[in-house]
C-alpha positions in Angstrom: -9.0 -79.5 -62.6 -12.3 -77.3 -62.4 -14.7 -80.3 -63.3 -13.1 -82.1 -60.5 -13.5 -79.3 -58.0 -17.6 -78.7 -59.3 -18.2 -82.4 -59.4 -16.6 -83.6 -56.3 -17.4 -80.6 -54.0 -19.4 -82.1 -51.5 -18.1 -86.0 -52.1 -15.7 -86.0 -49.1 -17.1 -84.5 -45.7 -13.6 -84.2 -44.6 -12.5 -81.6 -46.8 -15.6 -79.5 -47.0 -14.9 -75.9 -46.4 -16.1 -74.3 -43.3 -17.1 -70.8 -43.1 -14.9 -69.8 -40.1 -11.5 -71.5 -41.6 -12.2 -70.1 -45.2 -12.8 -66.5 -43.7 -9.1 -67.2 -42.5 -7.9 -68.1 -45.8 -9.4 -65.2 -47.7 -6.4 -62.8 -49.1 -4.5 -64.1 -52.1 -7.5 -63.6 -54.3 -8.1 -60.0 -53.1 -4.4 -59.2 -53.5 -4.7 -60.2 -57.0 -8.1 -58.4 -57.6 -6.5 -55.0 -56.8 -4.5 -55.4 -60.1 -7.7 -55.5 -62.3 -9.2 -52.5 -60.5 -6.1 -50.1 -61.3 -5.8 -46.9 -63.0 -5.2 -48.8 -66.3 -8.8 -50.2 -65.7 -10.1 -46.7 -64.7 -8.8 -45.2 -68.0 -10.1 -48.1 -70.0 -13.7 -48.4 -68.4 -14.3 -44.5 -68.5 -13.4 -44.5 -72.1 -15.8 -47.6 -72.7 -18.4 -46.0 -71.0 -18.2 -42.2 -72.2 -17.8 -43.4 -75.8 -20.1 -46.6 -76.3 -22.3 -46.4 -73.2 -23.3 -49.9 -71.8 -22.5 -51.5 -75.1 -18.9 -52.9 -74.0 -20.2 -54.4 -70.4 -20.1 -57.7 -71.7 -16.2 -57.6 -72.0 -16.1 -57.1 -68.1 -18.1 -60.3 -68.0 -16.4 -62.2 -70.5 -12.8 -61.1 -69.0 -13.8 -61.9 -65.5 -15.0 -65.3 -66.6 -11.7 -65.9 -68.2 -9.9 -64.5 -65.3 -11.5 -67.0 -62.7 -10.4 -69.9 -64.9 -6.8 -68.7 -65.3 -6.3 -67.3 -61.6 -7.6 -70.6 -60.5 -5.6 -72.6 -62.8 -2.1 -70.7 -61.6 -3.0 -70.7 -57.9 -3.6 -74.6 -58.6 0.1 -74.6 -59.9 1.5 -73.1 -56.9 -0.6 -75.1 -54.3 0.4 -78.5 -56.2 4.1 -77.8 -56.8 5.3 -75.4 -54.3 6.7 -73.3 -57.3 5.1 -70.0 -59.0 4.8 -69.9 -62.8 8.2 -68.2 -63.3 10.1 -71.0 -61.3 8.3 -73.9 -62.9 9.2 -72.3 -66.2 12.8 -72.0 -65.3 13.2 -75.5 -63.9 11.2 -77.5 -66.5 11.5 -75.6 -69.9 14.7 -75.1 -72.1 16.4 -72.0 -70.9 15.9 -69.9 -74.3 12.4 -70.7 -74.0 11.6 -69.8 -70.4 13.9 -66.7 -70.5 12.1 -65.4 -73.6 8.8 -65.6 -72.1 9.8 -64.4 -68.8 11.4 -61.4 -70.2 8.3 -60.4 -72.1 6.2 -61.0 -68.8 8.7 -58.4 -67.1 8.0 -55.8 -69.8 4.2 -56.6 -69.1 4.9 -55.8 -65.3 6.8 -52.8 -66.1 3.8 -51.5 -68.4 1.5 -52.4 -65.7 3.8 -50.5 -63.0 3.6 -47.2 -65.4 0.0 -47.4 -65.5 -0.5 -47.7 -61.7 2.1 -45.4 -60.5 0.6 -43.0 -63.3 -2.8 -43.2 -62.2 -2.0 -42.5 -58.2 0.2 -39.6 -59.9 -3.0 -38.3 -61.4 -5.0 -38.7 -58.2 -2.3 -36.6 -56.3 -2.8 -33.8 -59.0 -6.4 -33.8 -58.7 -6.4 -33.8 -54.9 -3.2 -31.4 -54.2 -2.3 -29.9 -57.5 0.9 -31.7 -57.7 2.9 -32.0 -61.1 2.3 -35.5 -62.4 6.1 -36.4 -62.3 6.6 -35.4 -58.7 3.6 -37.3 -58.0 5.1 -40.3 -59.7 8.3 -40.0 -58.0 6.2 -39.7 -54.8 4.2 -42.7 -55.4 7.4 -44.8 -56.4 8.6 -43.9 -52.8 6.0 -44.8 -51.1 5.3 -48.3 -53.0 9.1 -49.1 -52.5 8.9 -48.7 -48.7 5.8 -50.5 -48.5 6.8 -53.6 -50.4 10.4 -53.8 -48.9 9.2 -53.2 -45.4 6.3 -55.6 -45.0 5.4 -59.2 -45.3 2.5 -60.7 -47.3 0.3 -61.0 -44.5 0.6 -57.3 -43.8 0.2 -56.3 -47.2 -2.8 -58.6 -47.7 -4.5 -56.7 -44.7 -3.7 -53.4 -46.7 -4.7 -54.5 -49.8 -8.1 -55.6 -48.7 -8.7 -52.4 -46.9 -7.9 -50.4 -50.2 -10.3 -52.9 -52.3 -12.8 -52.3 -49.7 -12.7 -48.6 -49.8 -12.7 -48.3 -53.9 -15.7 -50.6 -53.7 -17.4 -48.2 -51.1 -16.5 -45.2 -53.2 -18.0 -46.5 -56.4 -21.1 -47.7 -54.6 -21.5 -43.9 -53.5 -20.9 -42.7 -57.1 -23.9 -45.4 -58.3 -26.3 -43.9 -55.8 -25.9 -40.4 -57.5 -26.5 -41.1 -60.7 -29.6 -42.8 -62.8 -28.7 -45.9 -64.5 -30.6 -47.5 -67.2 -30.6 -50.7 -65.5 -32.2 -52.9 -68.5 -30.0 -51.5 -70.9 -27.0 -52.5 -68.8 -28.3 -56.0 -68.2 -28.2 -56.5 -72.0 -24.9 -54.7 -72.3 -23.5 -57.6 -69.7 -24.6 -60.6 -71.6 -24.8 -59.3 -75.2 -21.5 -59.1 -77.1 -21.3 -56.1 -79.4 -18.5 -54.2 -81.1 -19.5 -50.8 -82.3 -17.4 -49.5 -85.2 -13.7 -48.4 -84.0 -14.1 -50.3 -80.5 -11.5 -52.7 -81.1 -8.6 -50.8 -79.3 -11.3 -50.1 -76.4 -12.2 -53.5 -76.5 -8.6 -54.6 -76.1 -7.9 -52.3 -73.4 -10.8 -53.5 -71.3 -9.5 -57.0 -71.9 -6.0 -56.2 -71.0 -7.3 -54.2 -68.0 -9.1 -57.4 -66.6 -7.0 -60.4 -67.4 -3.7 -59.4 -66.8 -0.4 -61.5 -67.2 1.5 -60.3 -64.1 -1.2 -61.1 -61.8 -1.1 -64.8 -63.2 2.3 -65.0 -61.9 1.3 -63.1 -58.6 -1.2 -65.4 -57.5 0.7 -68.5 -58.1 3.5 -66.8 -56.0 1.4 -66.0 -53.2 0.0 -69.2 -53.1 3.0 -71.3 -53.2 4.7 -69.1 -50.3 2.3 -70.8 -48.0 3.9 -74.4 -48.9 1.0 -76.4 -49.1 2.5 -78.8 -51.5 4.5 -80.4 -48.5 1.3 -81.3 -46.6 -0.5 -84.4 -46.9 -3.1 -85.1 -49.8 -6.2 -84.1 -47.7 -4.8 -80.7 -46.7 -4.2 -80.1 -50.4 -7.4 -81.1 -51.5 -8.9 -78.6 -49.1 -6.5 -75.9 -50.0 -7.7 -76.2 -53.4 -11.4 -75.7 -52.9 -10.7 -72.8 -50.2 -8.6 -71.0 -53.1 -11.3 -71.6 -55.8 -14.0 -70.2 -53.2 -11.4 -67.1 -52.9 -10.9 -66.9 -56.5 -14.7 -66.7 -57.2 -15.3 -64.2 -54.4 -12.7 -61.9 -55.3 -13.2 -61.8 -58.9 -16.7 -61.2 -58.7 -15.9 -58.3 -56.6 -13.5 -56.8 -59.2 -16.4 -57.6 -61.9 -18.6 -55.4 -59.8 -16.3 -52.6 -59.3 -15.2 -52.7 -62.9 -18.7 -52.7 -64.0 -19.4 -49.8 -61.7 -16.9 -47.6 -63.4 -18.4 -48.1 -66.9 -21.8 -47.7 -65.5 -21.0 -44.5 -63.8 -19.2 -43.3 -67.1 -22.2 -44.3 -69.3 -24.9 -42.6 -67.1 -22.7 -39.3 -66.5 -20.9 -38.9 -69.8 -22.4 -40.9 -72.6 -25.6 -39.9 -71.7 -24.5 -36.2 -72.3 -22.4 -37.1 -75.5 -19.2 -36.3 -73.9 -16.0 -38.6 -74.7 -13.7 -38.5 -71.7 -10.3 -38.3 -72.7 -8.5 -37.6 -69.6 -9.0 -38.9 -65.7 -8.5 -35.5 -64.8 -11.3 -34.4 -67.3 -13.5 -37.2 -65.6 -13.1 -35.8 -62.3 -13.7 -32.2 -63.3 -16.5 -32.9 -65.1 -18.2 -35.2 -62.2 -17.9 -31.9 -59.9 -20.7 -29.8 -61.5 -22.7 -32.8 -62.3 -22.7 -34.5 -59.1 -21.1 -32.3 -56.7 -17.7 -31.8 -54.7 -18.0 -35.1 -52.7 -18.4 -37.2 -55.8 -15.3 -35.8 -57.5 -13.2 -36.0 -54.2 -14.3 -39.6 -53.6 -13.5 -40.4 -57.1 -10.0 -39.2 -56.6 -9.5 -40.5 -53.3 -10.7 -44.1 -54.8 -7.9 -43.6 -57.7 -5.0 -42.9 -55.5 -5.8 -46.1 -53.4 -6.2 -48.1 -56.5 -2.9 -46.6 -57.8 -0.8 -47.3 -54.7 -2.5 -50.8 -54.0 -2.0 -51.9 -57.7 1.6 -50.4 -58.0 2.4 -52.7 -54.9 0.9 -55.8 -56.7 3.1 -54.9 -59.9 6.3 -54.6 -58.4 5.7 -58.0 -56.2 4.8 -59.5 -59.5 8.0 -58.1 -61.2 10.1 -59.5 -58.2 8.5 -62.7 -58.6 9.0 -62.9 -62.2 12.7 -61.9 -62.0 13.6 -64.3 -58.9 11.8 -67.5 -60.7 14.3 -66.7 -63.7 16.9 -67.8 -61.0 14.9 -70.8 -59.7 14.2 -68.7 -56.6 10.9 -67.8 -54.7 9.8 -64.2 -54.1 11.7 -62.9 -51.0 11.8 -59.0 -50.6 15.1 -59.7 -48.6 16.8 -61.4 -51.3 18.9 -59.6 -54.1 17.0 -61.2 -57.4 13.6 -60.1 -55.9 14.8 -56.6 -55.0 16.3 -56.1 -58.2 13.2 -57.6 -59.8 11.1 -55.1 -57.9 13.4 -52.2 -58.8 13.4 -53.0 -62.6 9.7 -53.2 -62.7 8.7 -50.1 -61.0 11.7 -47.7 -62.2 11.1 -48.7 -65.8 7.3 -48.0 -64.9 7.9 -44.5 -63.3 10.6 -43.7 -66.1 8.1 -44.2 -69.2 5.9 -41.6 -67.2 8.6 -39.0 -67.9 8.2 -39.8 -71.7 4.4 -40.0 -72.2 2.9 -37.0 -73.3 -0.6 -37.8 -72.9 -1.2 -39.6 -69.5 -4.7 -40.9 -70.4 -3.1 -42.5 -73.9 -0.3 -43.9 -72.0 -3.0 -45.6 -69.7 -4.8 -46.9 -72.5 -1.9 -48.1 -74.4 -0.4 -50.0 -71.3 -3.5 -52.1 -71.3 -3.0 -52.7 -75.0 0.4 -54.1 -74.5 -0.6 -56.3 -71.6 -3.2 -57.9 -73.9 -0.7 -58.6 -76.6 1.6 -60.4 -74.1 -1.1 -62.2 -72.5 -1.4 -65.1 -74.9 2.2 -66.2 -74.3 1.9 -66.1 -70.5 -1.5 -68.1 -71.1 0.3 -70.7 -73.7 3.2 -71.0 -70.6 0.6 -71.8 -67.9 -1.2 -74.2 -69.6 1.6 -76.3 -70.9 2.9 -76.2 -67.2 -0.6 -77.0 -65.5 -1.2 -79.6 -68.2 2.3 -81.4 -67.5 1.8 -84.8 -65.5 5.5 -84.8 -64.7 5.0 -81.4 -63.1 1.8 -81.7 -61.7 1.0 -85.7 -61.1 -2.3 -86.5 -60.7 -3.6 -82.8 -60.5 -2.5 -81.8 -63.8 -5.4 -80.4 -66.1 -7.9 -83.0 -67.1 -9.5 -83.1 -70.6 -12.4 -80.3 -69.6 -9.9 -78.1 -68.1 -7.7 -78.2 -71.0 -10.6 -77.5 -73.4 -11.9 -74.6 -71.2 -8.4 -72.8 -70.9 -7.6 -73.3 -74.5 -10.8 -71.8 -75.3 -9.8 -68.6 -73.2 -6.6 -68.5 -75.2 -8.2 -69.0 -78.2 -10.6 -65.9 -77.4 -7.7 -63.7 -76.6 -5.6 -64.5 -79.8 -8.7 -63.9 -81.8 -9.1 -60.5 -80.2 -5.5 -59.7 -80.6 -5.8 -60.6 -84.4 -8.8 -58.1 -84.7 -6.7 -55.4 -82.7 -3.9 -55.8 -85.3 -6.3 -55.8 -88.3 -7.9 -52.7 -87.0 -4.6 -50.9 -87.1 -3.6 -52.2 -90.6 -7.2 -51.4 -92.3 
């Protein structure tokens, strides 16, 4: 899989990516990227930076590296087979196995939607003073409208615009603060787990490597139906997809890192532990000025709306796949899946006492579900019956199982931290 792409990148001149063609191809990766720069990430990263400074930056690096492998593998399935993960599971696994795993994935998508909608509601409260629950209902209405009235291509353009604005917002924030770059450089590459940091570590992992994004990426790619093309076209698209995924995940790594850097420089430096995104915005105002606080809130709003869209799409894809159908916003099963995901997510906001803790908890729940999605994906993409000659090679399987082992180990550490 990955080994073949890296080793044979230039072996076949007729499938060498051209810059102009690649730029036309870009979109699926950035659509997925917005899922891991969502409000849940903001909460996890602000908590990590304000509590532990630069010490947990390595989790963003590790999570992004694992994400590149997993997202490429998920897209690989869609390009080769024309099925998303949910469809493939329904068609190739025993019903009780596929329904169990896919149902847990639906719950994970709903937990994601809760974090996304809640983040947008928090941003509306910052900007306009709206109550959280009113903001959540307004966000829900806007997201439903965007999903049900727009095609993939139009949504991709919106999402790319949102990602660009979020990135520019954090470049603006970084310019205003003094970063201890040598300490940050060490933090990016040296694993450390300060006492009591396991829940935050897991929330950062859950905020970067998200189960619903794996389902969504395979769905977006398979909708282009490249599997019906000749082998040379499939080979070219596999290379384009890897470039798109690599570029998009690096963008996400940069934005997530910027969140921790800003929190470390502004809050940890002064010994302030942030327990609320509203608190973060209010503390930024006197320290960095009104413009910084407003930019923070506007970027959070864009992140909340954009990631709510992708969470709803993922839920629709998973649910439709349980009936052996592809995502289609005009289809009953897809719409029902979108509705279940977003309504459960919004309803959860009405029973959450502490919004910030709710965001952190949602990311931990994603981490707990993540191993099952990874196991499912590895099983499917390693199957020669399903993937043919494009099934994972030995190197690919080793790398993917290593990712799974890290996720399981971290989940075990999380459980142990609660039991001791």
